[in-house]
Structures are given as structure tokens and as C-alpha cells.
C-alpha positions in Angstrom: 7.6 4.8 -8.6 3.9 5.3 -8.4 2.6 8.7 -9.5 -0.3 10.4 -7.9 -2.9 12.3 -9.9 -2.9 16.0 -9.4 -5.3 17.8 -7.2 -7.5 18.8 -10.1 -7.7 15.2 -11.5 -11.1 13.8 -12.0 -11.6 10.4 -10.4 -13.7 8.0 -12.5 -15.6 6.2 -9.7 -17.4 3.8 -12.1 -14.0 2.7 -13.6 -12.6 2.2 -10.1 -15.6 0.2 -9.1 -15.2 -1.9 -12.2 -11.5 -2.5 -11.2 -12.7 -3.6 -7.8 -15.2 -6.0 -9.3 -12.6 -7.5 -11.6 -10.2 -7.8 -8.8 -12.8 -9.3 -6.5 -13.6 -12.0 -9.1 -9.9 -12.8 -9.5 -9.2 -13.0 -5.8 -12.3 -15.1 -5.2 -11.1 -17.6 -7.9 -7.7 -17.8 -6.1 -9.3 -18.3 -2.8 -11.4 -21.2 -4.2 -8.3 -22.8 -5.9 -6.3 -22.5 -2.7 -9.3 -23.6 -0.5 -9.2 -20.5 1.7 -12.3 -19.1 3.4 -12.8 -15.4 3.2 -15.2 -12.7 2.3 -14.4 -10.0 -0.1 -15.2 -6.3 0.5 -14.8 -3.6 -2.2 -14.4 0.1 -1.7 -13.0 3.2 -3.4 -10.7 5.3 -1.3 -9.6 8.5 -2.9 -8.3 7.6 -6.4 -7.9 3.9 -6.1 -10.0 0.8 -5.7 -9.5 -1.2 -2.5 -10.3 -4.9 -2.2 -10.1 -6.5 1.2 -10.3 -10.2 2.1 -11.7 -10.7 5.6 -12.5 -13.6 7.9 -10.9 -17.0 8.2 -7.3 -17.7 8.9 -5.5 -15.7 6.2 -2.0 -15.3 7.5 -0.6 -17.5 4.7 -2.0 -14.9 2.2 0.0 -12.2 3.9 3.3 -14.0 4.4 6.4 -12.7 6.2 6.5 -8.9 6.1 3.5 -8.9 3.7 5.5 -10.4 0.9 2.8 -12.8 -0.3 0.2 -10.0 -0.1 2.4 -7.7 -2.2 2.7 -10.5 -4.8 -1.0 -11.2 -4.8 -1.6 -7.4 -5.2 0.6 -7.3 -8.3 -1.0 -10.4 -9.8 -4.4 -8.9 -9.2 -3.3 -5.6 -10.8 -2.2 -7.6 -13.8 -5.6 -9.4 -14.0 -7.3 -6.0 -13.9 -5.0 -4.6 -16.6 -5.6 -7.6 -18.8 -9.4 -7.0 -18.7 -9.4 -3.1 -18.8 -6.2 -2.3 -20.8 -5.5 0.3 -18.1 -2.8 0.4 -15.4 -4.4 -0.3 -12.0 -3.4 1.3 -8.7 -5.7 -1.1 -6.9 -4.9 -1.8 -3.2 -5.4 -5.3 -1.9 -5.6 -6.0 1.9 -5.9 -9.3 3.6 -7.1 -9.8 7.2 -6.6 -6.1 8.0 -2.8 -6.4 7.6 -2.3 -3.1 5.7 -4.4 -1.1 8.2 -2.3 -2.5 11.1 0.9 -1.9 9.2 -0.2 1.7 8.3 -0.7 2.5 12.0 2.8 1.0 12.9 4.5 2.8 10.1 2.8 6.1 10.9 4.2 5.8 14.5 7.6 4.9 13.0 7.6 8.0 10.7 6.7 10.2 13.7 9.4 8.7 15.8 12.0 9.3 13.1 10.8 12.8 12.5 11.0 13.6 16.3 14.6 12.1 16.4 15.6 14.2 13.4 14.2 17.3 15.0 15.9 16.6 18.3 19.4 15.8 16.8 19.3 17.8 13.6 20.7 14.6 11.9 19.2 12.7 9.1 17.5 9.4 10.2 17.6 6.4 7.8 15.0 3.7 8.2 15.1 0.0 7.2 14.2 -0.9 3.5 10.4 -0.9 2.8 7.9 -1.6 0.1 6.5 1.3 -1.9 3.3 1.2 0.2 5.3 1.3 3.5 7.5 4.2 2.3 4.4 6.2 1.2 2.9 5.9 4.7 6.1 7.0 6.3 6.5 10.0 3.9 2.9 11.1 4.7 3.6 10.9 8.5 6.8 12.8 8.2 5.2 15.5 6.0 2.4 15.9 8.5 5.1 16.8 11.1 6.6 19.5 8.8 9.8 17.6 7.9 11.0 16.2 4.7 11.8 12.6 3.6 13.2 11.0 0.6 13.4 7.4 -0.7 17.0 6.3 -1.4 18.6 3.1 -2.7 17.4 0.6 -5.2 14.5 -1.9 -5.0 14.1 -4.1 -3.1 16.4 -2.2 -0.7 14.8 1.3 -1.0 14.5 3.0 2.3 13.3 6.4 3.7 15.6 9.1 5.0 14.0 11.8 7.3 15.5 15.3 7.5 14.7 18.6 9.1 13.4 21.0 6.3 16.0 23.6 5.2 
């Protein structure tokens, strides 16, 4: 489970930018080896570096249900860790996949919350990645309901309930 820094945590922007630079170099090398075209954008969002690969036909780098993207993100985090000695929470996006997925998952979380409110019953969703579960948890919390992750990886899923 990924832990989030507390509200009083100081974000080291320079360190996050360094993570982004290391990650961008790593991804650029992979793109060259695989002969993929794409431009790399770097940003810092909140308390994590975000590296995006844009342009070209990049569907192969996303894979079914984002599985290749998840693997690339983990490899990139390992490359950053190897250079910095620090654990990275870097987020990698390819072709805008995560942003599109975030919108769909937010809608799914709201639908599940509405169903839980209407029926009073818990609503269990399909298994999801940690990124996907976090998006759903955020959407549910914004509607004033509670959600929990249950099960074991890779079959962890979100259960939405009306707050007690």
C-alpha cells in the first residue's frame, strides 16, 4: 500500500524534478530501443513527479487494462531508486491513458456511491490496480461515503458503503 505524506509534509520540488529528469532519460532510452516515437513531458503534481509520453501510436506501451504501463512505471521507479537511493512515487502516463482512466473511474466511484446510498447495501467493484482504487476512493469520499480495499493483489477491489 502506498502511503501519502501528511498535510504538514514539506514537498522537495527539486528532488521531484530530479526524479522526473531521471525517469525521462530512462523512458527516452526505452523508446529509442523499442523504436517508438513520442515526446516526454515532465511535471510535479502535489507530492509526486509525473512523466508523460505523448504523440505517436503508443497503445502498445499501455497494453490491455494498462498492464504494460503499470510495468513500465515500476521499472521507471526502480531506475529512479537506483540513481537516488530513495523510493519513488513517480507517476508515468502514456498517451493520456491515466487521465482518461481517471475520468472513467471517478464516474464509476460516483455511480457506486449513489447505488450504496439508494440501497443501503455495500457495493463491491471489480479488481483494480492501486492507482485505480485510489481514484475510486477519492470519488467516493467526495460524495461523503466510505470505501475500503479488500482482497489480495492482484485481485484487490473497492467496497463502497454508506458512512455509519
